[in-house]
C-alpha positions as CSV (number, residue, x, y, z in Angstrom):
1,M,1.4,-7.4,9.4
2,T,3.9,-6.2,6.8
3,D,1.9,-3.6,5.0
4,C,0.2,-1.9,7.9
5,L,1.2,1.7,8.5
6,F,0.8,1.6,12.2
7,C,2.6,-1.7,12.5
8,K,5.5,0.0,10.8
9,I,5.3,2.9,13.2
10,V,5.2,0.6,16.2
11,S,8.3,-1.3,14.9
12,G,10.2,1.9,14.2
13,Q,10.3,1.4,10.4
14,I,8.4,4.6,9.9
15,P,9.3,7.6,12.1
16,S,6.6,9.2,14.2
17,K,6.4,11.7,17.1
18,K,6.0,9.1,19.8
19,V,4.7,10.6,23.1
20,A,4.4,7.3,25.1
21,E,5.2,3.7,24.9
22,D,4.9,0.7,27.2
23,G,4.9,-3.1,26.6
24,D,1.5,-3.1,25.0
25,V,0.7,0.3,23.6
26,V,2.3,3.1,21.6
27,A,1.0,6.7,21.4
28,F,2.1,9.3,18.8
29,E,1.0,12.6,17.4
30,D,-1.6,12.6,14.6
31,I,-0.2,14.0,11.3
32,A,-3.4,15.9,10.7
33,P,-4.4,17.1,14.1
34,Q,-8.1,18.1,14.7
35,A,-7.4,19.6,18.1
36,P,-4.4,21.1,20.0
37,T,-3.9,17.6,21.4
38,H,-4.6,14.9,18.9
39,L,-2.8,11.7,19.6
40,L,-3.3,8.1,18.3
41,V,-3.0,5.3,20.9
42,V,-2.4,2.0,19.2
43,P,-1.9,-1.6,20.5
44,K,1.4,-3.1,19.5
45,T,-0.4,-6.2,18.4
46,H,-2.1,-5.9,15.1
47,V,-5.9,-5.9,15.2
48,A,-7.5,-4.4,12.1
49,R,-10.6,-2.9,13.8
50,L,-12.6,-2.9,17.0
51,A,-15.1,-5.4,15.6
52,E,-12.2,-7.9,15.3
53,A,-10.9,-7.4,18.8
54,T,-11.2,-10.5,21.0
55,E,-9.0,-9.7,24.0
56,A,-10.7,-7.5,26.7
57,G,-7.3,-7.0,28.4
58,M,-5.8,-5.4,25.3
59,L,-8.8,-3.1,25.0
60,G,-8.5,-2.1,28.6
61,R,-4.8,-1.4,28.4
62,L,-5.5,0.7,25.3
63,F,-8.1,2.9,27.1
64,L,-6.1,3.0,30.3
65,A,-3.1,4.2,28.4
66,A,-5.1,7.0,26.8
67,A,-6.4,8.1,30.2
68,R,-2.9,8.0,31.7
69,I,-1.5,10.1,28.8
70,A,-4.4,12.6,29.2
71,R,-3.7,13.0,32.9
72,E,0.1,13.4,32.2
73,R,-0.7,16.2,29.8
74,G,-3.1,17.9,32.2
75,L,-6.2,17.3,30.2
76,E,-9.3,17.1,32.4
77,D,-11.7,17.2,29.5
78,Y,-11.0,15.2,26.4
79,R,-12.6,12.9,23.8
80,L,-11.7,9.4,22.8
81,V,-12.8,8.2,19.4
82,V,-12.6,4.8,17.8
83,N,-13.7,4.5,14.2
84,N,-14.7,1.0,13.1
85,G,-14.8,0.6,9.3
86,E,-14.3,2.8,6.3
87,S,-17.8,4.5,6.4
88,A,-17.2,5.4,10.0
89,G,-14.0,7.2,9.1
90,Q,-11.4,4.5,9.7
91,S,-8.6,5.1,7.2
92,V,-5.8,3.0,8.7
93,F,-6.9,-0.6,9.5
94,H,-5.0,-1.1,12.7
95,L,-7.2,-0.5,15.8
96,H,-6.5,2.9,17.3
97,V,-8.0,5.4,19.7
98,H,-7.9,9.1,18.9
99,L,-7.2,11.2,22.0
100,L,-8.4,14.8,21.4
101,G,-8.3,17.6,23.8
102,G,-7.3,21.2,24.4
103,R,-10.5,22.8,22.9
104,P,-14.3,22.5,23.4
105,M,-15.8,19.5,21.6
106,R,-19.2,19.8,20.0
107,W,-21.9,17.2,19.6
108,P,-22.8,15.6,17.3
109,P,-19.2,15.2,16.1
110,G,-20.0,14.9,12.4
């Protein structure tokens, strides 16, 4: 998708602080971190939001990548967040998982 911020990050058109990449997924630092570790894990294939996802394999690879990155960073306790839709807090309409860690998390999250 030509006007998608995360598609442009995935393709390298917009710079980011990438921390991991494989054939299916890219992870990079959030520009407004809410925890000492706050990464965004995104599929390379554009899917606007979770409700539009149709491939279980892609979703599995997304979450497995987040878990692998957390392990590599030594995070035993962390939170994964997926916002689906504007009123749920989604501001970039490219499916992504927030990986947050490095501090205690409270519930409810807000």
